[in-house]
C-alpha angles and dihedrals in degrees: 000000000000123000089242094057091048091055092046091050092051091051092052092050090049092051092048090052091052092052092045095052090049092058118101114281096029131113096264089062097058138064137191122241133176116218130211091273093056093253114146111220137183112224135168113281088231113044113191102151123054145152125212120216131195136010117336097356096116088044091061091047089052091051088055091053090238098110090111086074095067115109096185140006138211121262099267091065093057103030097031118158134281088262115040117193101171108113094202090057094043090053091047109043090164089083088078090066099058125100117259121245098182148331122296124269092046101301095142124186115220089196094055091045091051089054096054117117114222096033119228116246093207139017121212115204125188122204084025096154091051094047096054127195095071094139092048091051091047090054090050097050096033090221123117111253116208107208115214137182118221105211125177141246096267127036095001098044093123090056089054092048092048092052092050091049095047091049090045092052093048091052098039092243099114092139092057091049089055090047091055093047091049091047091055090047092050093049092050092047091051092051093047094048093050092049094045090076090070115081112235093239089058097054110111120226121259142177135201115215136179092038113175119237117170087335136352122313140189132256096287092063110100144145119238090200096041103171099223090054091048094051090050097043086235122179095249106186091205091053090093088073092067130059133183087252094049114027113199113202098181136018139175103215125207113251090235090058093054090049090050092050091046097190116214093220127030126200121197123207099225092215084084088076089074087075121091120271110284094024100068122090095249094054090046090055091047098048106031110087091203092058091047088064091064114113092234092053093046092050096042094243100142119125136184123232131185122269113284099196127036116142082351126314121344101215093190090054091049093056092041090052091048092059092048093046090047090055090052096045099037107021096171094052091050098038092120094053124098098195097206093047090048090049092052091046089054092047092048092052094047103031104025095247147032123286113159100079089053092047089050093056087064090058102044089258093295092141114102092003140115106254119221114214094196 
């Protein structure tokens, strides 16, 4: 055999190997990824079909503009509730038309997942460490499960960023993940810079009541580290309940404590209106003589803001609320801001469309408004 034919034969073999490894099921079609729990997983190099389990997971996928890759959803997306306050779902009503793979809050059904056609290539699961049993479920469904945290916009921001980046890498949309992270950073920086013009000793006291937490709550439900207040350096009277060493994300405050604090301005999370008459924050303020003695009630300084928590935190609502609250607390510094327009701009960037006007219609336009107690 000539030297020339030997070289040609080797080249042919090399080319065949390249083609072979590119075929489905071979090494070139897979990639390794490490999830938020430190689990190293092998997933397809091109992920086109996914499902999102647990609170907020589909929200993150929507932010990454990859929600067209879902093949099924959990029950809350289809069944929902009479009043839906999740901007990502409002902007994407098509989620209601997908098959269901399990109940909401991470109660997945291996049987329903097995019956999906087409089959998902990957499952994303938020709050994975808290849920437990992720490896057992993965063995049952024979689909890699990428465990994610969820984080928040304040003390767990890095957890949120990590989850966006892991999801972005798995889906091949790393650039979009960085865009979302940068967008959050830019919004926060803008809020902080506007508020910085106000000396701390001139910042009037405020309180957020009726804050939702796994459902609607009354006036005493608040958040000591409420993100809009933190971005604005607001004088949150409930802030004393949280310290850098012990962050408190939710608190039910004694009525006597609120009366003692006597905030000058009160904000109401309008999700409270999903409670029956007499139990929601607004009715409590209207009917309780003690609350009517509050300075904010006496001076008519009570304002509605959009729901903070619904299937965990709505990050678009948090930033939207921050701009409205900033305009109330520091009107000169936010004179150029139309809060509703800003809210819809934020929703459009993150969710692909507006949502807040529609949410507001479900609450008699109480969002971003001065609420009359009489």
